[in-house]
MMTF fields as JSON, N, C-alpha, C and O atoms, coordinates in Angstrom:
{
  "mmtfVersion": "1.0.0",
  "mmtfProducer": "UNKNOWN",
  "numBonds": 335,
  "numAtoms": 336,
  "numGroups": 84,
  "numChains": 1,
  "numModels": 1,
  "chainsPerModel": [1],
  "groupsPerChain": [84],
  "chainIdList": ["A"],
  "bondAtomList": [4, 2, 8, 6, 12, 10, 16, 14, 20, 18, 24, 22, 28, 26, 32, 30, 36, 34, 40, 38, 44, 42, 48, 46, 52, 50, 56, 54, 60, 58, 64, 62, 68, 66, 72, 70, 76, 74, 80, 78, 84, 82, 88, 86, 92, 90, 96, 94, 100, 98, 104, 102, 108, 106, 112, 110, 116, 114, 120, 118, 124, 122, 128, 126, 132, 130, 136, 134, 140, 138, 144, 142, 148, 146, 152, 150, 156, 154, 160, 158, 164, 162, 168, 166, 172, 170, 176, 174, 180, 178, 184, 182, 188, 186, 192, 190, 196, 194, 200, 198, 204, 202, 208, 206, 212, 210, 216, 214, 220, 218, 224, 222, 228, 226, 232, 230, 236, 234, 240, 238, 244, 242, 248, 246, 252, 250, 256, 254, 260, 258, 264, 262, 268, 266, 272, 270, 276, 274, 280, 278, 284, 282, 288, 286, 292, 290, 296, 294, 300, 298, 304, 302, 308, 306, 312, 310, 316, 314, 320, 318, 324, 322, 328, 326, 332, 330],
  "bondOrderList": [1, 1, 1, 1, 1, 1, 1, 1, 1, 1, 1, 1, 1, 1, 1, 1, 1, 1, 1, 1, 1, 1, 1, 1, 1, 1, 1, 1, 1, 1, 1, 1, 1, 1, 1, 1, 1, 1, 1, 1, 1, 1, 1, 1, 1, 1, 1, 1, 1, 1, 1, 1, 1, 1, 1, 1, 1, 1, 1, 1, 1, 1, 1, 1, 1, 1, 1, 1, 1, 1, 1, 1, 1, 1, 1, 1, 1, 1, 1, 1, 1, 1, 1],
  "groupList": [{"groupName": "MET", "atomNameList": ["N", "CA", "C", "O"], "elementList": ["N", "C", "C", "O"], "formalChargeList": [0, 0, 0, 0], "bondAtomList": [1, 0, 2, 1, 3, 2], "bondOrderList": [1, 1, 2], "singleLetterCode": "M", "chemCompType": "L-PEPTIDE LINKING"}, {"groupName": "LYS", "atomNameList": ["N", "CA", "C", "O"], "elementList": ["N", "C", "C", "O"], "formalChargeList": [0, 0, 0, 0], "bondAtomList": [1, 0, 2, 1, 3, 2], "bondOrderList": [1, 1, 2], "singleLetterCode": "K", "chemCompType": "L-PEPTIDE LINKING"}, {"groupName": "ARG", "atomNameList": ["N", "CA", "C", "O"], "elementList": ["N", "C", "C", "O"], "formalChargeList": [0, 0, 0, 0], "bondAtomList": [1, 0, 2, 1, 3, 2], "bondOrderList": [1, 1, 2], "singleLetterCode": "R", "chemCompType": "L-PEPTIDE LINKING"}, {"groupName": "LEU", "atomNameList": ["N", "CA", "C", "O"], "elementList": ["N", "C", "C", "O"], "formalChargeList": [0, 0, 0, 0], "bondAtomList": [1, 0, 2, 1, 3, 2], "bondOrderList": [1, 1, 2], "singleLetterCode": "L", "chemCompType": "L-PEPTIDE LINKING"}, {"groupName": "VAL", "atomNameList": ["N", "CA", "C", "O"], "elementList": ["N", "C", "C", "O"], "formalChargeList": [0, 0, 0, 0], "bondAtomList": [1, 0, 2, 1, 3, 2], "bondOrderList": [1, 1, 2], "singleLetterCode": "V", "chemCompType": "L-PEPTIDE LINKING"}, {"groupName": "THR", "atomNameList": ["N", "CA", "C", "O"], "elementList": ["N", "C", "C", "O"], "formalChargeList": [0, 0, 0, 0], "bondAtomList": [1, 0, 2, 1, 3, 2], "bondOrderList": [1, 1, 2], "singleLetterCode": "T", "chemCompType": "L-PEPTIDE LINKING"}, {"groupName": "PHE", "atomNameList": ["N", "CA", "C", "O"], "elementList": ["N", "C", "C", "O"], "formalChargeList": [0, 0, 0, 0], "bondAtomList": [1, 0, 2, 1, 3, 2], "bondOrderList": [1, 1, 2], "singleLetterCode": "F", "chemCompType": "L-PEPTIDE LINKING"}, {"groupName": "ALA", "atomNameList": ["N", "CA", "C", "O"], "elementList": ["N", "C", "C", "O"], "formalChargeList": [0, 0, 0, 0], "bondAtomList": [1, 0, 2, 1, 3, 2], "bondOrderList": [1, 1, 2], "singleLetterCode": "A", "chemCompType": "L-PEPTIDE LINKING"}, {"groupName": "SER", "atomNameList": ["N", "CA", "C", "O"], "elementList": ["N", "C", "C", "O"], "formalChargeList": [0, 0, 0, 0], "bondAtomList": [1, 0, 2, 1, 3, 2], "bondOrderList": [1, 1, 2], "singleLetterCode": "S", "chemCompType": "L-PEPTIDE LINKING"}, {"groupName": "GLN", "atomNameList": ["N", "CA", "C", "O"], "elementList": ["N", "C", "C", "O"], "formalChargeList": [0, 0, 0, 0], "bondAtomList": [1, 0, 2, 1, 3, 2], "bondOrderList": [1, 1, 2], "singleLetterCode": "Q", "chemCompType": "L-PEPTIDE LINKING"}, {"groupName": "ASP", "atomNameList": ["N", "CA", "C", "O"], "elementList": ["N", "C", "C", "O"], "formalChargeList": [0, 0, 0, 0], "bondAtomList": [1, 0, 2, 1, 3, 2], "bondOrderList": [1, 1, 2], "singleLetterCode": "D", "chemCompType": "L-PEPTIDE LINKING"}, {"groupName": "ILE", "atomNameList": ["N", "CA", "C", "O"], "elementList": ["N", "C", "C", "O"], "formalChargeList": [0, 0, 0, 0], "bondAtomList": [1, 0, 2, 1, 3, 2], "bondOrderList": [1, 1, 2], "singleLetterCode": "I", "chemCompType": "L-PEPTIDE LINKING"}, {"groupName": "GLU", "atomNameList": ["N", "CA", "C", "O"], "elementList": ["N", "C", "C", "O"], "formalChargeList": [0, 0, 0, 0], "bondAtomList": [1, 0, 2, 1, 3, 2], "bondOrderList": [1, 1, 2], "singleLetterCode": "E", "chemCompType": "L-PEPTIDE LINKING"}, {"groupName": "ASN", "atomNameList": ["N", "CA", "C", "O"], "elementList": ["N", "C", "C", "O"], "formalChargeList": [0, 0, 0, 0], "bondAtomList": [1, 0, 2, 1, 3, 2], "bondOrderList": [1, 1, 2], "singleLetterCode": "N", "chemCompType": "L-PEPTIDE LINKING"}, {"groupName": "TYR", "atomNameList": ["N", "CA", "C", "O"], "elementList": ["N", "C", "C", "O"], "formalChargeList": [0, 0, 0, 0], "bondAtomList": [1, 0, 2, 1, 3, 2], "bondOrderList": [1, 1, 2], "singleLetterCode": "Y", "chemCompType": "L-PEPTIDE LINKING"}, {"groupName": "PRO", "atomNameList": ["N", "CA", "C", "O"], "elementList": ["N", "C", "C", "O"], "formalChargeList": [0, 0, 0, 0], "bondAtomList": [1, 0, 2, 1, 3, 2], "bondOrderList": [1, 1, 2], "singleLetterCode": "P", "chemCompType": "L-PEPTIDE LINKING"}, {"groupName": "GLY", "atomNameList": ["N", "CA", "C", "O"], "elementList": ["N", "C", "C", "O"], "formalChargeList": [0, 0, 0, 0], "bondAtomList": [1, 0, 2, 1, 3, 2], "bondOrderList": [1, 1, 2], "singleLetterCode": "G", "chemCompType": "PEPTIDE LINKING"}],
  "groupTypeList": [0, 1, 2, 3, 4, 5, 3, 3, 6, 7, 7, 3, 8, 5, 6, 7, 9, 10, 8, 5, 4, 2, 1, 11, 5, 10, 7, 12, 12, 3, 12, 1, 6, 4, 1, 12, 9, 8, 13, 3, 6, 14, 3, 10, 4, 2, 12, 15, 1, 12, 11, 7, 12, 3, 16, 7, 3, 1, 16, 14, 4, 13, 11, 15, 3, 16, 12, 3, 12, 1, 2, 3, 7, 12, 4, 15, 2, 10, 2, 5, 11, 3, 5, 4],
  "groupIdList": [1, 2, 3, 4, 5, 6, 7, 8, 9, 10, 11, 12, 13, 14, 15, 16, 17, 18, 19, 20, 21, 22, 23, 24, 25, 26, 27, 28, 29, 30, 31, 32, 33, 34, 35, 36, 37, 38, 39, 40, 41, 42, 43, 44, 45, 46, 47, 48, 49, 50, 51, 52, 53, 54, 55, 56, 57, 58, 59, 60, 61, 62, 63, 64, 65, 66, 67, 68, 69, 70, 71, 72, 73, 74, 75, 76, 77, 78, 79, 80, 81, 82, 83, 84],
  "secStructList": [7, 2, 2, 2, 2, 2, 2, 2, 2, 2, 2, 2, 2, 2, 2, 7, 6, 6, 7, 7, 7, 7, 7, 7, 7, 1, 2, 2, 2, 2, 2, 2, 2, 2, 2, 2, 7, 1, 1, 3, 3, 3, 3, 3, 7, 7, 7, 2, 2, 2, 2, 2, 2, 2, 7, 7, 7, 6, 6, 7, 3, 3, 7, 7, 4, 4, 4, 6, 4, 4, 4, 4, 4, 4, 1, 7, 1, 1, 1, 3, 3, 3, 3, 7],
  "xCoordList": [-16.346, -15.744, -15.821, -16.076, -15.6, -15.684, -17.084, -17.234, -18.102, -19.481, -19.711, -20.391, -19.163, -19.281, -18.685, -19.303, -17.506, -16.852, -17.666, -17.832, -18.176, -18.989, -20.252, -20.606, -20.934, -22.154, -21.854, -22.587, -20.791, -20.424, -20.086, -20.534, -19.301, -18.95, -20.193, -20.322, -21.107, -22.33, -23.15, -23.651, -23.286, -24.067, -23.416, -24.092, -22.118, -21.448, -21.265, -21.283, -21.09, -20.91, -22.194, -22.137, -23.341, -24.589, -24.799, -25.532, -24.165, -24.282, -23.405, -23.855, -22.18, -21.222, -21.105, -20.892, -21.239, -21.204, -19.809, -19.676, -18.783, -17.422, -16.587, -15.473, -17.126, -16.461, -15.281, -15.307, -14.264, -13.099, -12.869, -12.869, -12.674, -12.44, -10.962, -10.37, -10.383, -8.978, -8.876, -9.342, -8.28, -8.104, -6.733, -5.706, -6.74, -5.506, -5.191, -6.035, -3.976, -3.656, -2.751, -2.612, -2.132, -1.273, -1.273, -1.726, -0.762, -0.807, -0.007, -0.424, 1.116, 1.947, 1.215, 1.233, 0.585, -0.189, -1.369, -1.673, -2.032, -3.15, -2.688, -3.336, -1.576, -1.049, -0.746, -1.078, -0.12, 0.203, -1.08, -1.171, -2.063, -3.33, -4.02, -4.479, -4.093, -4.761, -4.045, -4.694, -2.726, -1.957, -2.19, -2.157, -2.426, -2.627, -4.023, -4.221, -4.974, -6.363, -6.67, -6.201, -7.444, -7.777, -9.236, -9.613, -10.04, -11.472, -12.079, -13.012, -11.547, -12.016, -13.279, -13.465, -14.139, -15.308, -15.09, -14.995, -15.012, -14.737, -16.051, -16.868, -16.243, -17.487, -17.221, -16.44, -17.873, -17.774, -19.069, -20.127, -19.01, -20.221, -20.457, -21.283, -19.733, -19.932, -21.257, -21.789, -21.756, -23.007, -22.733, -21.602, -23.761, -23.577, -22.907, -22.107, -23.227, -22.617, -21.103, -20.348, -20.667, -19.234, -18.536, -17.43, -19.184, -18.602, -18.514, -17.522, -19.546, -19.54, -18.396, -17.762, -18.14, -17.083, -15.689, -14.753, -15.546, -14.229, -13.911, -12.754, -14.919, -14.716, -14.946, -14.844, -15.255, -15.504, -14.192, -13.195, -14.205, -13.051, -13.301, -14.309, -12.396, -12.544, -12.658, -11.837, -13.688, -13.88, -14.73, -15.105, -15.038, -15.841, -17.324, -17.745, -18.112, -19.57, -20.028, -19.654, -20.827, -21.307, -22.655, -23.642, -22.679, -23.915, -23.781, -23.09, -24.429, -24.303, -24.627, -25.521, -23.89, -24.051, -25.499, -25.965, -26.211, -27.606, -28.517, -29.637, -28.054, -28.841, -28.323, -28.932, -27.206, -26.526, -27.395, -27.433, -28.082, -28.887, -29.931, -30.113, -30.612, -31.655, -31.088, -31.814, -29.798, -29.189, -28.124, -27.309, -28.128, -27.116, -27.109, -26.078, -28.219, -28.271, -27.329, -26.972, -26.923, -26.004, -24.543, -23.663, -24.29, -22.924, -22.7, -23.416, -21.72, -21.505, -21.029, -20.243, -21.522, -21.151, -19.874, -19.285, -19.434, -18.296, -17.015, -16.087, -16.967, -15.781, -15.318, -16.104, -14.048, -13.513, -13.943, -13.828, -14.442, -14.964, -13.931, -13.497, -13.553, -12.67, -13.498, -14.052, -13.593, -14.494, -13.779, -12.719, -14.403, -13.918, -15.082, -14.918],
  "yCoordList": [24.873, 25.862, 27.266, 28.248, 27.348, 28.648, 29.233, 30.436, 28.397, 28.857, 29.36, 30.369, 28.685, 29.094, 30.484, 31.345, 30.705, 32.008, 33.077, 34.18, 32.76, 33.721, 34.086, 35.262, 33.088, 33.357, 34.172, 35.106, 33.826, 34.558, 36.002, 36.921, 36.207, 37.554, 38.358, 39.516, 37.75, 38.449, 38.85, 39.972, 37.942, 38.234, 39.341, 40.273, 39.242, 40.23, 41.567, 42.611, 41.554, 42.826, 43.639, 44.869, 42.99, 43.739, 44.248, 45.213, 43.608, 43.97, 45.172, 46.103, 45.153, 46.214, 47.178, 46.751, 48.441, 49.437, 49.612, 49.811, 49.544, 49.756, 48.487, 48.533, 47.379, 46.099, 45.902, 46.312, 45.272, 44.86, 43.4, 43.016, 42.592, 41.181, 40.9, 41.32, 40.194, 39.823, 38.327, 37.82, 37.63, 36.183, 35.92, 36.354, 35.204, 34.854, 33.405, 32.526, 33.157, 31.844, 30.971, 29.78, 31.528, 30.675, 31.141, 32.241, 30.292, 30.543, 31.778, 32.516, 32.014, 33.174, 34.478, 35.425, 34.506, 35.683, 35.905, 37.041, 34.814, 34.915, 35.455, 36.328, 34.94, 35.398, 36.892, 37.621, 37.343, 38.763, 39.598, 40.639, 39.144, 39.863, 40.009, 41.096, 38.917, 38.94, 39.893, 40.612, 39.906, 40.814, 42.279, 43.147, 42.553, 43.928, 44.459, 45.672, 43.58, 43.974, 44.029, 43.192, 45.002, 45.113, 44.778, 44.614, 44.677, 44.528, 43.474, 43.763, 42.266, 41.207, 40.537, 40.37, 40.159, 39.33, 38.032, 38.026, 36.935, 35.631, 34.941, 34.646, 34.689, 34.123, 32.773, 32.673, 31.749, 30.399, 30.107, 30.026, 29.948, 29.749, 28.276, 27.962, 27.384, 25.958, 25.472, 26.036, 24.418, 23.806, 22.969, 22.532, 22.737, 21.957, 20.599, 20.16, 19.937, 18.639, 18.773, 17.926, 19.816, 20.049, 20.323, 19.84, 21.092, 21.396, 20.13, 19.915, 19.289, 18.032, 17.131, 16.454, 17.127, 16.281, 16.847, 16.103, 18.16, 18.783, 19.562, 19.908, 19.837, 20.584, 22.075, 22.612, 22.713, 24.155, 24.904, 24.352, 26.143, 27.008, 27.942, 28.646, 27.939, 28.76, 30.242, 30.782, 30.868, 32.296, 32.657, 33.818, 31.684, 31.954, 31.857, 31.011, 32.724, 32.668, 31.866, 32.179, 30.846, 30.018, 30.503, 30.504, 30.916, 31.214, 30.452, 30.914, 29.297, 28.512, 29.345, 30.191, 29.091, 29.866, 29.903, 30.931, 28.796, 28.747, 29.656, 29.943, 30.112, 30.992, 32.427, 33.306, 32.659, 33.948, 35.129, 36.137, 35.02, 36.152, 36.577, 37.77, 35.614, 35.978, 36.325, 36.834, 36.054, 36.331, 37.424, 37.538, 38.226, 39.276, 40.264, 40.876, 40.429, 41.354, 40.922, 41.737, 39.657, 39.148, 39.447, 39.247, 39.92, 40.231, 41.729, 42.532, 42.113, 43.549, 44.279, 43.754, 45.484, 46.299, 47.08, 47.572, 47.207, 48.062, 47.29, 47.837, 46.028, 45.207, 44.529, 44.314, 44.199, 43.405, 41.966, 41.433, 41.337, 39.969, 39.002, 39.128, 38.044, 36.957, 35.711, 35.309, 35.09, 33.956, 32.698, 32.734, 31.587, 30.274, 29.502, 28.361],
  "zCoordList": [-22.032, -21.155, -21.776, -21.078, -23.09, -23.754, -23.607, -23.393, -23.719, -23.554, -22.132, -21.941, -21.146, -19.751, -19.562, -18.936, -20.093, -19.972, -20.683, -20.163, -21.868, -22.616, -21.851, -21.762, -21.299, -20.53, -19.283, -18.956, -18.594, -17.387, -17.721, -17.035, -18.767, -19.171, -19.523, -19.124, -20.268, -20.661, -19.445, -19.369, -18.502, -17.297, -16.479, -16.043, -16.271, -15.432, -16.136, -15.485, -17.449, -18.137, -18.159, -18.18, -18.153, -18.067, -16.653, -16.437, -15.701, -14.305, -13.965, -13.296, -14.417, -14.091, -15.263, -16.398, -15.006, -16.066, -16.65, -17.857, -15.841, -16.333, -16.159, -15.637, -16.592, -16.386, -17.326, -18.486, -16.8, -17.555, -17.224, -16.054, -18.242, -18.024, -18.234, -19.228, -17.296, -17.376, -17.146, -16.125, -18.072, -17.943, -17.324, -17.845, -16.211, -15.514, -15.848, -15.678, -16.324, -16.875, -16.019, -16.299, -14.985, -14.156, -12.71, -12.393, -11.851, -10.404, -10.007, -9.115, -10.641, -10.314, -10.635, -9.85, -11.779, -12.18, -11.231, -10.866, -10.833, -9.902, -8.552, -7.975, -8.052, -6.764, -6.803, -5.869, -7.876, -8.019, -8.07, -7.418, -8.839, -8.965, -7.61, -7.258, -6.852, -5.544, -4.593, -3.833, -4.627, -3.756, -4.113, -3.241, -5.398, -5.861, -5.541, -5.479, -5.341, -5.12, -3.624, -2.852, -3.237, -1.811, -1.52, -0.36, -2.539, -2.31, -3.242, -3.99, -3.189, -4.09, -3.569, -2.364, -4.504, -4.221, -4.977, -6.204, -4.241, -4.827, -5.185, -4.312, -6.483, -6.987, -7.641, -8.587, -7.133, -7.675, -8.413, -7.787, -9.725, -10.528, -10.876, -11.733, -10.214, -10.484, -9.897, -8.942, -10.502, -10.041, -8.79, -8.58, -7.95, -6.713, -6.936, -6.109, -8.041, -8.333, -8.5, -8.022, -9.163, -9.355, -8.027, -7.786, -7.178, -5.866, -5.024, -4.327, -5.086, -4.338, -4.806, -3.997, -6.104, -6.659, -6.436, -6.143, -6.573, -6.566, -5.294, -5.052, -4.49, -3.257, -3.443, -4.546, -2.346, -2.348, -2.202, -1.738, -2.595, -2.452, -1.27, -1.226, -0.339, 0.866, 0.49, -0.251, 1.017, 0.802, -0.405, -0.572, -1.244, -2.436, -2.118, -1.329, -2.736, -2.653, -3.866, -4.997, -3.637, -4.737, -5.232, -4.497, -6.492, -7.206, -8.526, -9.433, -8.644, -9.868, -11.106, -11.088, -12.169, -13.39, -13.858, -14.348, -13.712, -14.125, -13.312, -13.734, -12.151, -11.283, -11.267, -10.657, -11.935, -11.811, -12.217, -11.512, -13.322, -13.798, -12.766, -12.527, -12.158, -11.197, -9.814, -8.96, -9.591, -8.284, -8.334, -7.419, -9.398, -9.537, -8.382, -8.106, -7.711, -6.572, -5.451, -4.6, -5.439, -4.418, -4.745, -3.909, -5.95, -6.371, -6.2, -6.798, -5.393, -5.145, -6.402, -7.191, -6.559, -7.723, -7.499, -8.461, -6.279, -5.97, -5.658, -5.062, -6.059, -5.795, -7.076, -7.998, -7.121, -8.231, -8.014, -6.911, -9.078, -8.968, -9.534, -10.679, -8.71, -9.142, -9.166, -8.143, -10.321, -10.463, -10.916, -11.542, -10.574, -11.011, -11.555, -11.986]
}
């Protein structure tokens, strides 16, 4: 999991010039964060097998982590990205 977070951070930090990473650790903090943001982009980086096993998240765009680098054009530069 640590490697996944490191890879995701590396990919997104090269994408966004003024990126800030914030780790949200519980549901209450997540709820507050979502309420404070007006322009979120929900990014699901799980692989298709994981989604098939665990289900999709409503409103999230799925770009598997293994494809993220070549599909960065699909991630908006002007929105806050919330990822799982």
